[in-house]
Structure formats: C-alpha cells, structure tokens
C-alpha positions, -999 to 999 in steps of 0.1 A, spaced: 425 -61 -120 448 -55 -147 442 -34 -177 430 -46 -208 436 -19 -230 466 -11 -249 485 25 -257 484 31 -293 513 59 -305 536 80 -291 528 105 -260 511 135 -271 539 165 -269 531 203 -275 556 228 -267 579 203 -244 551 194 -223 536 156 -223 499 158 -219 483 138 -197 462 116 -227 471 89 -252 469 93 -290 445 62 -291 440 32 -267 429 -5 -282 404 -24 -260 397 -59 -276 384 -53 -310 377 -15 -308 402 18 -313 397 48 -293 416 81 -308 418 109 -285 402 145 -300 427 155 -327 431 191 -339 452 205 -372 488 202 -362 520 214 -383 552 213 -373 543 203 -342 524 234 -333 481 241 -336 471 251 -372 457 285 -359 454 297 -399 436 281 -427 405 277 -438 383 250 -426 388 228 -456 428 229 -450 425 222 -415 399 198 -418 420 177 -446 452 178 -420 432 165 -391 419 136 -410 454 132 -422 466 128 -388 440 109 -379 447 81 -407 483 83 -395 469 72 -356 448 47 -376 475 31 -394 497 28 -362 468 9 -345 465 -16 -377 433 0 -392 421 22 -418 392 46 -424 371 22 -436 372 8 -401 359 40 -386 325 31 -370 319 67 -349 330 103 -349 324 132 -331 331 165 -346 335 199 -330 336 232 -352 345 268 -341 321 282 -363 288 269 -377 295 285 -409 321 259 -416 302 231 -419 298 230 -452 336 230 -462 343 205 -430 316 182 -446 328 185 -482 365 171 -471 351 149 -446 329 133 -477 363 123 -495 376 105 -465 346 83 -460 329 81 -496 315 48 -486 295 37 -458 304 65 -438 305 61 -400 281 75 -376 286 113 -365 279 134 -337 289 172 -341 285 205 -321 293 240 -322 317 248 -295 344 269 -285 375 248 -285 407 245 -262 431 257 -290 426 283 -316 418 264 -347 387 255 -361 378 219 -361 386 185 -338 376 152 -346 376 120 -324 367 84 -338 362 49 -329 377 20 -350 361 -15 -350 387 -39 -362 391 -78 -346 427 -86 -335 
C-alpha cells in the first residue's frame, strides 16, 4: 500500500537533533499540524507571559499553515495544552485575535509539558486540494 499523505515543511530540529515527527501532514483535504510550542531563535521560549508565548506559537502555526496553502480560517479543530490553569484567560484573549469569526472547535487541558514552556497548540485544517 502506498502512503497517501504528504509531508509539509522542513524537519523539526532542536539543538542539532532532528525530531522523529513531521511539522505537518496533508491527507486529502485535511492538514494536520504537530503540536507547536513557542520558539525564538530555534530554542523553546522558557520565559515570557502566556500572552507572548501564545502569540509566538500561533504565528509559527500560521507559517506552517501557509506552507500547506492554508490560513487560520481553514483551521477546524485545535487542541491546547496549558501548564497552568491560571493562564487560560490570557491565552484565550490572544487566541481569539487569531480566530475572530467562526472559531474552530477546541479542546484544552492543563498538563505538564515536555519542554519548559507555558503552552502547546495543535491544529487540524480543512482545505480542499
């Protein structure tokens, strides 16, 4: 059986190590982005407010969506992980700026994250080829 999905974007490299995941995959009319954390200058953003980290994360998501021929209006589902429950209002205010009309469905959890950041966001977009 041949693989029908197409890899979008360059490999994810952190500290000179290529991670075993794809930045995004297109499967037919759907584009699945890997969970994105805030990065500046190639390293995770371990400082900054939830608003700053959310904005950086969503900007990076926008770059990947663009590589897939999509934009924020094509996002139909998001999954959000926050390190602190108290960060939700700040996160939600910034998130709403990126999805002002017909926002995607969203799930969110409070969880310890694999890197020392405040937020991780994963999205699925729908854009017919």
